[in-house]
gemmi code that builds the backbone of each chain (N, CA, C; Angstrom):
import gemmi

chains = {
    "A": [
        ("UNK", (48.154, -68.345, -108.212), (48.535, -69.285, -108.780), (48.030, -70.237, -109.476)),
        ("UNK", (46.399, -70.615, -109.208), (45.268, -71.272, -109.732), (44.931, -70.336, -111.111)),
        ("UNK", (44.958, -69.121, -111.503), (44.920, -68.287, -112.631), (46.432, -68.598, -113.514)),
        ("UNK", (47.696, -68.191, -112.925), (48.767, -68.827, -113.821), (48.350, -70.450, -114.219)),
        ("UNK", (47.960, -71.232, -113.457), (48.131, -72.717, -113.970), (47.262, -72.373, -115.267)),
        ("UNK", (45.945, -71.880, -115.109), (44.698, -72.183, -115.767), (45.382, -71.625, -117.220)),
        ("UNK", (46.047, -70.388, -117.379), (46.594, -69.634, -117.886), (47.650, -70.348, -119.414)),
        ("UNK", (48.493, -71.052, -118.424), (49.510, -71.915, -118.854), (49.093, -73.360, -119.268)),
        ("UNK", (47.914, -73.815, -118.758), (47.595, -75.521, -119.205), (46.792, -75.127, -120.507)),
        ("UNK", (46.443, -73.891, -120.886), (45.538, -73.662, -122.075), (46.703, -73.963, -123.667)),
        ("UNK", (48.064, -73.914, -122.978), (48.563, -74.019, -124.366), (49.795, -75.846, -124.179)),
        ("UNK", (49.588, -76.404, -125.044), (50.234, -77.609, -125.344), (51.615, -77.965, -125.353)),
        ("UNK", (52.036, -76.470, -125.952), (53.180, -76.528, -125.938), (53.895, -76.445, -124.176)),
        ("UNK", (53.266, -75.958, -123.875), (53.738, -75.797, -122.079), (53.426, -76.930, -121.169)),
        ("UNK", (52.768, -77.807, -121.498), (52.276, -78.880, -121.268), (53.317, -79.869, -121.039)),
        ("UNK", (53.691, -79.842, -122.637), (54.473, -80.961, -123.130), (56.003, -80.802, -122.006)),
        ("UNK", (55.933, -79.569, -122.106), (57.248, -78.983, -121.513), (57.089, -79.667, -119.693)),
        ("UNK", (56.101, -79.301, -119.196), (55.839, -79.579, -117.814), (55.940, -80.829, -117.740)),
        ("UNK", (55.655, -81.762, -118.728), (55.483, -83.730, -118.770), (56.953, -83.743, -118.517)),
        ("UNK", (57.857, -82.999, -119.136), (59.634, -83.646, -119.359), (60.217, -82.914, -118.295)),
        ("UNK", (60.122, -81.870, -117.685), (60.221, -81.625, -116.137), (60.040, -82.282, -115.152)),
        ("UNK", (58.622, -82.541, -115.405), (58.003, -83.438, -114.217), (59.647, -84.805, -114.372)),
        ("UNK", (59.293, -85.375, -115.444), (60.128, -86.849, -115.959), (61.637, -86.514, -115.353)),
        ("UNK", (62.098, -85.325, -115.731), (63.616, -85.266, -115.452), (63.840, -85.344, -113.778)),
        ("UNK", (62.855, -84.554, -113.271), (62.971, -84.307, -111.267), (62.901, -85.948, -111.042)),
        ("UNK", (61.871, -86.662, -111.416), (61.251, -88.098, -110.862), (63.255, -88.677, -111.166)),
        ("UNK", (63.593, -88.580, -112.251), (64.980, -89.193, -112.658), (66.089, -88.595, -111.426)),
        ("UNK", (65.887, -87.683, -111.086), (66.904, -86.754, -110.326), (67.083, -87.278, -108.793)),
        ("UNK", (65.710, -87.368, -108.474), (65.410, -87.792, -107.395), (65.725, -88.816, -106.673)),
        ("UNK", (66.302, -89.923, -107.700), (66.776, -91.536, -107.317), (68.258, -91.062, -107.031)),
        ("UNK", (68.797, -89.971, -107.265), (70.513, -89.518, -107.122), (70.703, -89.054, -105.784)),
        ("UNK", (69.298, -88.755, -105.156), (69.831, -88.155, -103.510), (68.832, -88.901, -102.100)),
        ("UNK", (68.832, -88.515, -101.171), (68.049, -89.028, -99.911), (66.472, -88.322, -100.135)),
        ("UNK", (66.803, -87.138, -100.490), (65.766, -86.474, -100.509), (66.120, -84.724, -101.093)),
        ("UNK", (65.135, -84.175, -101.592), (65.584, -83.186, -102.425), (66.016, -82.036, -101.161)),
        ("UNK", (67.004, -80.758, -101.779), (67.272, -80.190, -100.397), (66.203, -79.298, -99.809)),
        ("UNK", (65.445, -79.203, -100.459), (64.435, -77.945, -99.342), (63.554, -78.827, -98.705)),
        ("UNK", (63.079, -78.098, -97.688), (62.090, -79.015, -96.705), (61.068, -79.567, -96.676)),
        ("UNK", (60.886, -79.879, -97.812), (59.399, -80.286, -97.799), (59.722, -81.835, -99.422)),
        ("UNK", (59.514, -82.996, -98.797), (59.540, -84.019, -99.664), (58.253, -84.405, -99.989)),
        ("UNK", (57.678, -84.255, -101.464), (56.589, -85.105, -101.681), (56.479, -86.565, -101.976)),
        ("UNK", (55.815, -87.297, -101.591), (55.811, -88.858, -101.906), (56.362, -89.142, -102.730)),
        ("UNK", (57.142, -90.219, -102.046), (58.075, -90.892, -103.062), (57.192, -92.149, -103.744)),
        ("UNK", (57.244, -92.154, -105.118), (56.189, -93.178, -106.080), (56.860, -94.264, -105.932)),
        ("UNK", (56.014, -95.043, -105.986), (56.212, -97.040, -105.280), (56.669, -97.368, -106.697)),
        ("UNK", (56.726, -96.879, -108.105), (57.263, -97.143, -108.800), (58.914, -96.774, -109.151)),
        ("UNK", (59.243, -96.079, -108.329), (60.448, -95.297, -108.281), (61.274, -96.092, -107.266)),
        ("UNK", (60.942, -96.808, -106.136), (61.271, -97.107, -104.874), (62.867, -98.478, -105.419)),
        ("UNK", (63.369, -98.362, -104.657), (64.491, -99.973, -104.931), (64.380, -100.789, -104.088)),
        ("UNK", (63.758, -101.787, -104.357), (63.252, -102.847, -104.348), (64.648, -103.886, -103.273)),
        ("UNK", (65.471, -103.928, -104.010), (67.281, -104.542, -103.752), (67.091, -103.660, -101.889)),
        ("UNK", (67.391, -105.666, -101.578), (67.911, -105.073, -100.170), (69.320, -104.942, -100.188)),
    ],
    "B": [
        ("UNK", (49.872, -75.530, -103.487), (50.994, -76.187, -104.517), (49.746, -77.294, -105.555)),
        ("UNK", (49.574, -78.302, -104.207), (49.358, -79.146, -104.605), (47.824, -79.404, -105.610)),
        ("UNK", (47.440, -78.145, -105.487), (45.933, -77.743, -106.116), (46.260, -77.896, -107.531)),
        ("UNK", (47.533, -76.695, -107.650), (48.143, -76.255, -108.869), (48.331, -77.859, -109.894)),
        ("UNK", (49.083, -78.766, -108.499), (49.372, -79.920, -109.149), (48.358, -80.937, -109.720)),
        ("UNK", (47.307, -80.712, -109.065), (46.283, -81.554, -109.523), (45.559, -80.985, -110.573)),
        ("UNK", (45.493, -79.825, -110.718), (45.213, -79.053, -112.118), (45.461, -79.400, -113.175)),
        ("UNK", (47.217, -79.546, -113.289), (48.434, -79.967, -114.269), (47.647, -81.375, -114.442)),
        ("UNK", (47.878, -82.032, -113.825), (47.716, -83.527, -114.028), (46.035, -83.855, -114.555)),
        ("UNK", (45.237, -83.275, -114.378), (43.665, -83.148, -114.642), (43.868, -82.518, -116.380)),
        ("UNK", (45.149, -82.116, -116.434), (44.665, -81.482, -117.928), (45.853, -82.678, -118.362)),
        ("UNK", (46.687, -83.208, -118.393), (47.887, -84.227, -118.807), (46.533, -85.399, -118.690)),
        ("UNK", (45.764, -85.878, -118.048), (45.004, -86.546, -118.117), (43.860, -86.765, -119.169)),
        ("UNK", (43.625, -85.333, -119.749), (42.740, -84.962, -120.651), (43.368, -85.611, -122.220)),
        ("UNK", (44.629, -84.969, -122.464), (45.506, -84.831, -123.310), (46.207, -86.011, -123.910)),
        ("UNK", (46.566, -87.214, -122.698), (47.414, -88.663, -122.546), (46.716, -89.415, -122.055)),
        ("UNK", (47.079, -90.817, -122.523), (46.758, -92.201, -121.951), (47.683, -92.509, -121.135)),
        ("UNK", (47.885, -92.403, -119.787), (48.967, -92.792, -118.644), (48.530, -93.979, -118.489)),
        ("UNK", (49.314, -94.659, -117.432), (49.166, -95.459, -116.927), (48.904, -95.005, -114.994)),
        ("UNK", (48.508, -95.944, -113.953), (48.399, -95.309, -112.702), (49.644, -95.197, -112.330)),
        ("UNK", (51.176, -95.773, -112.460), (51.796, -95.532, -111.839), (52.151, -94.706, -112.519)),
        ("UNK", (52.650, -93.766, -114.586), (53.385, -93.205, -114.933), (52.640, -92.056, -114.284)),
        ("UNK", (51.359, -91.671, -113.923), (50.615, -90.746, -113.490), (51.438, -90.317, -112.209)),
        ("UNK", (51.464, -91.421, -111.250), (52.170, -91.020, -110.036), (53.240, -90.682, -109.915)),
        ("UNK", (54.118, -91.472, -110.798), (55.910, -90.924, -111.221), (55.359, -89.164, -111.759)),
        ("UNK", (54.850, -89.060, -113.026), (54.720, -87.563, -113.394), (54.177, -86.657, -112.077)),
        ("UNK", (53.656, -87.313, -111.886), (52.835, -85.880, -110.333), (53.739, -85.842, -109.466)),
        ("UNK", (54.488, -86.548, -109.220), (55.800, -86.632, -108.413), (56.574, -85.340, -108.526)),
        ("UNK", (56.965, -85.830, -109.922), (58.294, -84.830, -110.559), (57.829, -83.451, -110.789)),
        ("UNK", (56.379, -83.439, -111.454), (55.865, -82.187, -111.517), (55.651, -81.261, -110.223)),
        ("UNK", (55.330, -81.590, -109.132), (55.312, -81.356, -107.712), (56.459, -80.965, -107.516)),
        ("UNK", (57.096, -81.800, -107.331), (58.673, -81.526, -107.300), (59.977, -80.107, -107.817)),
        ("UNK", (59.531, -80.048, -109.016), (59.955, -79.310, -110.168), (59.310, -77.881, -109.504)),
        ("UNK", (57.822, -77.820, -109.235), (57.528, -76.670, -108.843), (57.619, -75.786, -107.849)),
        ("UNK", (57.752, -76.800, -106.704), (58.328, -76.555, -105.086), (59.704, -76.155, -105.294)),
        ("UNK", (60.854, -76.918, -105.747), (61.930, -76.279, -106.051), (62.406, -75.000, -107.269)),
        ("UNK", (61.352, -74.857, -107.879), (61.972, -73.698, -108.555), (61.256, -72.429, -107.639)),
        ("UNK", (60.057, -72.785, -106.984), (59.630, -71.213, -106.394), (60.689, -71.388, -105.123)),
        ("UNK", (61.174, -72.083, -104.337), (62.336, -71.830, -103.510), (63.409, -71.431, -104.430)),
        ("UNK", (63.677, -71.953, -104.947), (64.939, -70.934, -105.945), (64.630, -69.965, -106.405)),
        ("UNK", (63.334, -69.591, -107.041), (63.034, -67.971, -107.555), (63.183, -66.466, -106.002)),
        ("UNK", (62.469, -67.520, -104.871), (61.959, -66.869, -103.957), (64.017, -66.463, -103.139)),
        ("UNK", (64.523, -67.464, -103.537), (65.855, -67.377, -102.543), (67.086, -66.493, -103.579)),
        ("UNK", (66.642, -65.986, -105.082), (67.667, -65.691, -105.574), (66.962, -63.962, -105.876)),
        ("UNK", (65.924, -64.075, -105.016), (64.967, -62.511, -104.610), (65.798, -62.011, -103.662)),
        ("UNK", (66.061, -63.018, -102.508), (66.556, -63.069, -101.683), (68.004, -62.503, -101.394)),
        ("UNK", (68.619, -63.248, -102.005), (70.043, -62.965, -102.340), (70.225, -61.294, -102.767)),
        ("UNK", (69.522, -60.750, -104.168), (69.464, -59.858, -104.864), (69.431, -58.826, -103.536)),
        ("UNK", (68.349, -58.940, -102.930), (67.665, -57.758, -102.214), (69.167, -57.284, -101.142)),
        ("UNK", (69.223, -58.481, -100.641), (70.820, -58.587, -99.647), (71.771, -57.802, -100.014)),
        ("UNK", (72.119, -57.598, -101.600), (73.179, -57.616, -102.119), (74.391, -59.034, -101.891)),
        ("UNK", (74.553, -59.881, -101.925), (75.212, -60.847, -101.281), (74.759, -62.085, -102.216)),
        ("UNK", (74.735, -61.689, -103.506), (74.934, -62.809, -104.536), (76.032, -64.104, -104.155)),
        ("UNK", (76.887, -63.668, -104.285), (77.806, -64.873, -104.414), (78.502, -65.285, -103.140)),
        ("UNK", (77.724, -65.173, -102.004), (77.348, -65.683, -100.408), (76.345, -66.518, -100.278)),
        ("UNK", (75.286, -65.836, -101.093), (74.151, -67.312, -101.416), (74.936, -68.359, -102.388)),
        ("UNK", (75.702, -67.891, -103.699), (75.765, -68.788, -104.377), (76.580, -70.228, -104.065)),
        ("UNK", (77.710, -69.604, -102.795), (78.700, -70.740, -101.757), (77.740, -71.506, -100.686)),
        ("UNK", (76.841, -70.574, -100.425), (75.538, -71.380, -99.508), (75.158, -72.762, -100.345)),
        ("UNK", (74.482, -72.073, -101.182), (73.832, -73.421, -102.383), (75.050, -74.357, -102.609)),
        ("UNK", (76.064, -73.911, -103.032), (76.977, -74.919, -103.167), (77.416, -76.035, -102.299)),
        ("UNK", (77.642, -75.474, -101.059), (78.062, -76.013, -100.071), (76.512, -77.084, -99.482)),
        ("UNK", (75.426, -76.288, -99.408), (74.338, -76.983, -98.687), (73.740, -78.270, -99.429)),
        ("UNK", (73.281, -77.634, -101.153), (72.395, -78.714, -101.919), (73.278, -80.228, -101.918)),
        ("UNK", (74.184, -80.101, -102.235), (74.946, -81.647, -102.240), (74.611, -82.757, -101.002)),
        ("UNK", (74.906, -81.403, -99.827), (74.870, -82.527, -98.698), (73.839, -82.619, -98.332)),
        ("UNK", (72.887, -81.406, -98.187), (71.031, -81.831, -97.903), (70.968, -83.071, -98.381)),
        ("UNK", (71.261, -82.639, -100.338), (70.607, -83.835, -100.779), (71.093, -85.509, -100.458)),
        ("UNK", (72.077, -85.739, -100.157), (72.635, -86.889, -99.893), (72.753, -86.813, -98.273)),
        ("UNK", (72.144, -85.927, -97.188), (72.367, -86.366, -95.985), (71.003, -86.810, -95.474)),
        ("UNK", (69.811, -85.573, -96.313), (68.588, -85.807, -95.624), (68.338, -85.360, -94.874)),
        ("UNK", (67.202, -85.487, -93.704), (66.599, -85.152, -92.383), (65.763, -84.454, -92.268)),
        ("UNK", (65.274, -83.421, -91.629), (64.013, -82.474, -91.230), (63.593, -82.421, -92.790)),
        ("UNK", (61.997, -82.390, -92.653), (61.302, -81.935, -93.448), (59.889, -81.654, -92.855)),
        ("UNK", (59.388, -80.499, -93.266), (58.257, -80.114, -92.800), (56.937, -80.654, -93.664)),
        ("UNK", (55.894, -81.053, -92.610), (54.974, -81.563, -93.550), (54.103, -80.723, -94.477)),
        ("UNK", (54.394, -79.310, -94.759), (53.430, -78.839, -95.616), (54.659, -77.835, -96.103)),
        ("UNK", (54.226, -77.443, -97.627), (55.232, -76.746, -98.020), (55.006, -75.293, -97.764)),
        ("UNK", (54.389, -74.801, -97.864), (54.451, -73.389, -96.775), (55.220, -72.884, -95.646)),
        ("UNK", (55.145, -74.041, -94.611), (56.265, -74.594, -93.743), (57.683, -74.491, -94.185)),
        ("UNK", (57.627, -75.359, -95.187), (59.083, -75.271, -95.857), (59.898, -74.153, -96.103)),
        ("UNK", (58.815, -73.158, -97.141), (58.961, -71.931, -97.739), (59.768, -71.381, -96.930)),
        ("UNK", (58.908, -71.414, -95.994), (59.461, -70.094, -94.369), (60.485, -70.750, -93.853)),
        ("UNK", (60.817, -72.049, -93.422), (61.853, -72.678, -93.427), (63.371, -72.130, -93.902)),
        ("UNK", (63.103, -72.346, -95.186), (64.268, -72.132, -96.072), (64.763, -70.592, -96.006)),
        ("UNK", (63.609, -69.878, -96.090), (63.945, -68.184, -96.215), (64.598, -67.585, -95.109)),
        ("UNK", (63.773, -68.154, -93.509), (64.571, -67.729, -92.676), (65.787, -67.947, -92.759)),
        ("UNK", (65.975, -69.625, -92.534), (67.593, -70.110, -92.787), (68.520, -69.290, -93.429)),
        ("UNK", (68.037, -69.173, -94.659), (69.275, -68.574, -95.879), (69.237, -67.073, -95.429)),
        ("UNK", (68.652, -66.426, -94.751), (68.593, -64.870, -94.346), (69.554, -65.016, -93.571)),
        ("UNK", (69.210, -65.703, -92.199), (70.119, -65.896, -91.271), (70.767, -66.550, -91.199)),
        ("UNK", (71.553, -67.086, -92.082), (72.908, -67.741, -92.376), (73.650, -66.561, -93.236)),
        ("UNK", (73.144, -65.854, -93.886), (73.893, -64.656, -94.617), (73.988, -63.393, -93.742)),
        ("UNK", (73.155, -63.200, -93.055), (73.396, -61.711, -92.080), (74.096, -62.103, -90.946)),
        ("UNK", (74.582, -63.667, -90.678), (75.141, -63.990, -89.404), (76.189, -63.882, -89.631)),
        ("UNK", (76.829, -64.375, -91.125), (78.059, -64.631, -91.543), (78.861, -62.810, -91.534)),
        ("UNK", (78.068, -61.685, -91.768), (78.749, -60.556, -91.724), (79.405, -60.391, -89.955)),
        ("UNK", (78.539, -60.950, -88.739), (78.745, -60.500, -87.648), (79.566, -61.304, -87.360)),
        ("UNK", (79.728, -62.665, -87.146), (80.747, -63.959, -87.046), (82.304, -63.194, -86.566)),
        ("UNK", (82.700, -62.491, -85.855), (84.726, -62.499, -85.639), (85.361, -63.751, -84.979)),
        ("UNK", (85.306, -64.765, -84.846), (85.671, -65.636, -84.568), (86.589, -65.695, -85.314)),
        ("UNK", (88.087, -65.986, -84.551), (89.653, -66.501, -85.760), (89.089, -67.190, -87.097)),
        ("UNK", (89.248, -67.269, -88.159), (89.312, -68.168, -89.072), (89.966, -69.713, -88.643)),
        ("UNK", (90.861, -69.789, -88.139), (91.578, -71.001, -87.660), (90.246, -71.627, -86.680)),
        ("UNK", (89.970, -71.039, -86.341), (88.357, -71.651, -85.118), (87.676, -71.938, -85.772)),
        ("UNK", (87.190, -71.259, -86.572), (85.897, -71.761, -87.880), (86.373, -72.707, -88.615)),
        ("UNK", (87.481, -72.958, -89.566), (87.933, -74.310, -89.443), (87.806, -75.605, -89.316)),
        ("UNK", (88.059, -75.281, -87.671), (88.335, -76.371, -86.752), (86.797, -76.698, -86.614)),
        ("UNK", (85.456, -75.687, -86.616), (84.850, -75.870, -86.759), (84.002, -76.576, -87.970)),
        ("UNK", (83.851, -76.150, -88.892), (84.013, -77.041, -89.629), (84.521, -78.624, -90.308)),
        ("UNK", (85.630, -78.992, -89.718), (86.291, -80.003, -89.732), (84.986, -80.966, -88.587)),
        ("UNK", (85.281, -80.309, -87.752), (84.170, -81.323, -86.532), (82.771, -81.245, -87.075)),
        ("UNK", (82.457, -80.371, -87.576), (81.151, -80.410, -88.222), (80.507, -81.601, -89.075)),
        ("UNK", (81.523, -81.664, -90.223), (81.892, -82.117, -90.971), (82.254, -83.845, -90.862)),
        ("UNK", (82.617, -84.377, -89.773), (82.746, -85.073, -89.422), (81.451, -85.595, -88.620)),
        ("UNK", (80.686, -84.963, -87.693), (79.535, -85.033, -86.872), (78.268, -85.512, -87.905)),
        ("UNK", (78.892, -85.114, -89.709), (77.552, -84.996, -90.488), (78.079, -86.390, -91.097)),
        ("UNK", (79.313, -86.720, -91.515), (79.289, -88.451, -91.631), (78.845, -88.974, -90.979)),
        ("UNK", (78.793, -89.199, -89.700), (79.046, -89.999, -88.840), (77.316, -90.048, -88.712)),
        ("UNK", (76.241, -89.169, -88.490), (75.100, -89.141, -88.217), (73.996, -89.561, -89.924)),
        ("UNK", (75.030, -89.084, -90.870), (73.496, -89.266, -92.220), (74.396, -90.397, -92.885)),
        ("UNK", (72.971, -90.647, -93.647), (71.763, -90.464, -94.013), (70.708, -90.567, -93.059)),
        ("UNK", (69.751, -89.477, -93.244), (68.732, -89.429, -92.069), (67.831, -89.831, -93.066)),
        ("UNK", (67.034, -90.940, -93.369), (65.905, -91.270, -94.049), (64.239, -90.709, -93.181)),
        ("UNK", (64.062, -89.931, -94.447), (62.884, -89.673, -94.001), (61.376, -90.195, -94.721)),
        ("UNK", (59.968, -90.272, -93.679), (59.061, -91.307, -93.824), (58.591, -91.014, -95.397)),
        ("UNK", (59.236, -90.220, -96.607), (58.212, -90.005, -97.947), (59.207, -90.349, -99.112)),
        ("UNK", (60.508, -90.713, -98.468), (61.622, -91.213, -99.315), (61.803, -92.526, -98.577)),
        ("UNK", (61.181, -93.836, -98.735), (61.944, -95.117, -98.565), (63.592, -95.174, -99.256)),
        ("UNK", (64.380, -95.787, -98.586), (65.693, -96.026, -99.262), (65.923, -97.534, -99.138)),
        ("UNK", (66.432, -98.150, -100.105), (66.994, -99.194, -99.427), (68.659, -99.488, -98.671)),
        ("UNK", (68.912, -100.281, -98.508), (69.958, -100.558, -97.794), (71.323, -99.976, -98.748)),
        ("UNK", (70.967, -100.830, -100.232), (71.951, -100.205, -101.030), (71.868, -98.682, -101.567)),
        ("UNK", (70.787, -98.411, -101.534), (70.958, -97.030, -101.817), (71.828, -96.253, -100.688)),
        ("UNK", (71.308, -96.817, -99.627), (71.547, -95.507, -98.273), (73.096, -95.923, -98.314)),
        ("UNK", (73.948, -97.438, -98.106), (75.467, -97.180, -98.655), (76.051, -96.528, -99.403)),
        ("UNK", (75.056, -96.545, -100.772), (75.543, -95.529, -101.766), (75.785, -94.108, -101.927)),
        ("UNK", (74.511, -93.615, -100.646), (74.377, -92.006, -100.435), (75.626, -91.562, -99.145)),
        ("UNK", (76.053, -92.558, -98.597), (77.038, -92.336, -97.461), (77.935, -92.386, -98.161)),
        ("UNK", (78.710, -93.528, -99.072), (79.698, -93.022, -99.563), (79.961, -91.988, -100.328)),
        ("UNK", (79.076, -91.517, -100.862), (78.851, -90.178, -101.848), (79.142, -89.493, -100.749)),
        ("UNK", (78.072, -88.943, -99.903), (78.579, -88.073, -98.923), (79.708, -87.906, -98.229)),
        ("UNK", (80.647, -89.080, -98.311), (82.008, -89.009, -97.399), (82.563, -88.118, -98.619)),
        ("UNK", (82.539, -88.279, -99.730), (83.400, -87.751, -101.138), (83.024, -86.359, -100.810)),
        ("UNK", (81.683, -85.611, -100.951), (81.175, -84.751, -101.164), (81.904, -83.435, -99.938)),
        ("UNK", (81.916, -84.387, -98.798), (82.232, -83.606, -97.389), (83.500, -83.377, -97.381)),
        ("UNK", (84.471, -84.658, -98.523), (86.226, -84.454, -98.048), (86.477, -83.527, -99.370)),
        ("UNK", (85.823, -83.154, -100.287), (85.540, -81.913, -101.462), (85.907, -80.653, -100.504)),
        ("UNK", (84.603, -80.273, -99.766), (84.132, -79.298, -98.881), (85.244, -79.190, -98.082)),
        ("UNK", (85.841, -80.028, -97.212), (86.788, -80.140, -96.538), (88.049, -79.252, -96.665)),
        ("UNK", (88.708, -79.990, -98.276), (89.760, -79.557, -98.844), (89.383, -78.051, -99.325)),
        ("UNK", (88.236, -77.777, -99.644), (87.928, -76.249, -100.176), (87.936, -75.577, -99.090)),
        ("UNK", (87.491, -75.482, -97.919), (87.264, -74.967, -96.804), (89.349, -74.746, -96.202)),
        ("UNK", (90.042, -75.724, -97.057), (91.176, -75.278, -96.552), (91.630, -74.353, -96.847)),
        ("UNK", (91.564, -74.552, -98.651), (92.141, -73.387, -99.262), (91.804, -71.920, -99.052)),
        ("UNK", (90.323, -72.172, -98.685), (89.653, -70.702, -98.145), (90.384, -70.067, -96.911)),
        ("UNK", (90.880, -71.007, -95.958), (91.428, -70.594, -94.564), (92.925, -70.349, -94.987)),
        ("UNK", (93.956, -70.764, -96.210), (95.133, -70.257, -96.564), (95.101, -69.084, -97.361)),
        ("UNK", (93.849, -68.871, -97.761), (93.728, -67.594, -98.669), (93.160, -66.187, -97.420)),
        ("UNK", (92.861, -66.624, -96.438), (92.442, -66.150, -95.609), (91.261, -65.041, -95.626)),
        ("UNK", (90.020, -65.967, -96.356), (88.347, -65.775, -96.527), (87.665, -65.646, -95.695)),
        ("UNK", (88.130, -65.168, -94.529), (86.939, -65.069, -93.013), (85.479, -65.514, -93.752)),
        ("UNK", (84.772, -64.442, -94.189), (83.469, -64.335, -94.369), (82.954, -65.950, -95.501)),
        ("UNK", (83.852, -66.748, -96.106), (83.339, -67.465, -97.075), (83.404, -68.544, -96.156)),
        ("UNK", (84.315, -68.909, -95.416), (84.569, -69.818, -94.225), (83.330, -69.630, -93.219)),
        ("UNK", (83.040, -68.769, -92.614), (81.694, -68.444, -92.030), (80.524, -68.949, -91.976)),
        ("UNK", (80.421, -68.957, -93.321), (79.192, -69.240, -94.585), (79.286, -70.622, -94.498)),
        ("UNK", (80.495, -71.646, -94.777), (80.848, -73.062, -94.540), (80.475, -73.597, -93.600)),
        ("UNK", (80.953, -72.696, -92.414), (80.330, -73.050, -91.135), (79.667, -73.011, -91.040)),
        ("UNK", (78.486, -72.282, -91.475), (77.175, -72.066, -90.361), (75.984, -72.801, -91.413)),
        ("UNK", (76.740, -72.997, -92.981), (75.469, -74.194, -93.170), (76.120, -75.594, -93.209)),
        ("UNK", (76.924, -75.795, -92.649), (77.236, -77.164, -91.710), (76.637, -77.286, -90.554)),
        ("UNK", (76.301, -76.040, -89.900), (75.634, -76.434, -89.002), (74.637, -76.036, -88.830)),
        ("UNK", (73.327, -75.462, -89.681), (72.607, -76.420, -90.117), (72.108, -77.374, -90.755)),
        ("UNK", (72.489, -77.754, -91.326), (72.484, -79.148, -92.017), (72.541, -80.159, -91.105)),
        ("UNK", (73.861, -80.108, -89.644), (73.433, -81.021, -88.494), (72.633, -80.686, -87.589)),
        ("UNK", (71.957, -79.817, -87.699), (70.881, -79.202, -86.777), (69.403, -79.959, -87.201)),
        ("UNK", (69.380, -80.252, -88.678), (68.036, -80.742, -89.541), (67.962, -82.262, -89.378)),
        ("UNK", (69.443, -82.331, -89.020), (69.762, -83.959, -89.261), (69.683, -84.579, -88.098)),
        ("UNK", (69.759, -83.526, -87.307), (69.301, -84.146, -85.552), (67.890, -84.074, -85.568)),
        ("UNK", (66.849, -82.866, -85.962), (66.104, -83.057, -85.941), (65.056, -84.334, -86.849)),
        ("UNK", (65.780, -84.210, -87.778), (65.361, -85.213, -88.643), (65.308, -86.851, -88.147)),
        ("UNK", (66.218, -87.012, -87.212), (66.382, -88.178, -86.551), (65.564, -88.456, -85.257)),
        ("UNK", (65.343, -86.962, -84.989), (63.994, -87.644, -83.747), (62.837, -87.681, -84.401)),
        ("UNK", (62.619, -87.218, -85.793), (61.240, -87.182, -85.941), (61.038, -88.357, -86.794)),
        ("UNK", (62.020, -88.740, -87.598), (61.914, -90.060, -88.741), (62.549, -91.152, -87.752)),
        ("UNK", (62.478, -91.274, -86.236), (63.505, -92.001, -85.776), (63.245, -93.918, -85.943)),
        ("UNK", (61.601, -94.079, -86.668), (61.499, -95.445, -86.991), (61.527, -96.163, -87.906)),
        ("UNK", (62.115, -94.693, -89.094), (62.451, -95.410, -89.996), (63.752, -95.368, -90.468)),
        ("UNK", (64.521, -95.273, -89.862), (66.088, -95.442, -89.954), (66.582, -96.910, -90.234)),
        ("UNK", (67.665, -96.993, -90.634), (68.230, -97.525, -91.320), (69.712, -98.220, -90.943)),
        ("UNK", (69.888, -99.423, -90.114), (71.119, -99.876, -89.770), (71.902, -100.830, -90.522)),
        ("UNK", (72.914, -100.217, -91.164), (73.836, -101.025, -91.691), (75.079, -101.565, -91.547)),
    ],
}
model = gemmi.Model(1)
for chain_id, residues in chains.items():
    chain = gemmi.Chain(chain_id)
    for i, (resn, *xyz) in enumerate(residues, 1):
        res = gemmi.Residue()
        res.name, res.seqid = resn, gemmi.SeqId(i, " ")
        for name, pos in zip(("N", "CA", "C"), xyz):
            atom = gemmi.Atom()
            atom.name, atom.element = name, gemmi.Element(name[0])
            atom.pos, atom.b_iso = gemmi.Position(*pos), 0.0
            res.add_atom(atom)
        chain.add_residue(res)
    model.add_chain(chain)
structure = gemmi.Structure()
structure.add_model(model)
structure.setup_entities()
């Protein structure tokens, strides 16, 4: 995993694609209670809904 | 997985100027994307090896929308999550071949399980705080998904597709078990509306 990550990170196009993908998944996370897999990364405070 | 995300974030930090909150959001999104992608690739590999592609797609078609809206149990590490995913996917697909109960009984089980899920869910977890407004929204959407699944199951029952009905019943059973486990694990995080 580390070797693959190092290899991919040397390419700027891939880095941009990873950033776009991260942004899309952050937005998608707002549409449900969790992701369907059995692990939930810590939800960022900036995305939390403050409306009671 | 976290080490790989750290490495990516380090590289992003060197190339772009981002605020702390932006980095936090991006880190979350990248970690989620990597975890989901790896789970999906492993699942596709299992489906291919078991020669059960359409059965697997049916399982995911039922499981993903409900699980996303209903929440439930989550493991503390990604490795345990991957292991749990692999075992449940394989178990459900294999078990669907051996269930020989009547298709009408399985339909009744589906309708009962849907009622139980609609009653218990959503189950909020510690890492995904949910406001009351979101809670109500998820519950409403979940009921729509369950209604659609119920109608779909009735159509399959009419067409006598026994194996498909078995897979739906087992998927709903898995969701209900994870909801109960989640309810116990995250007892103090639950919202009452």
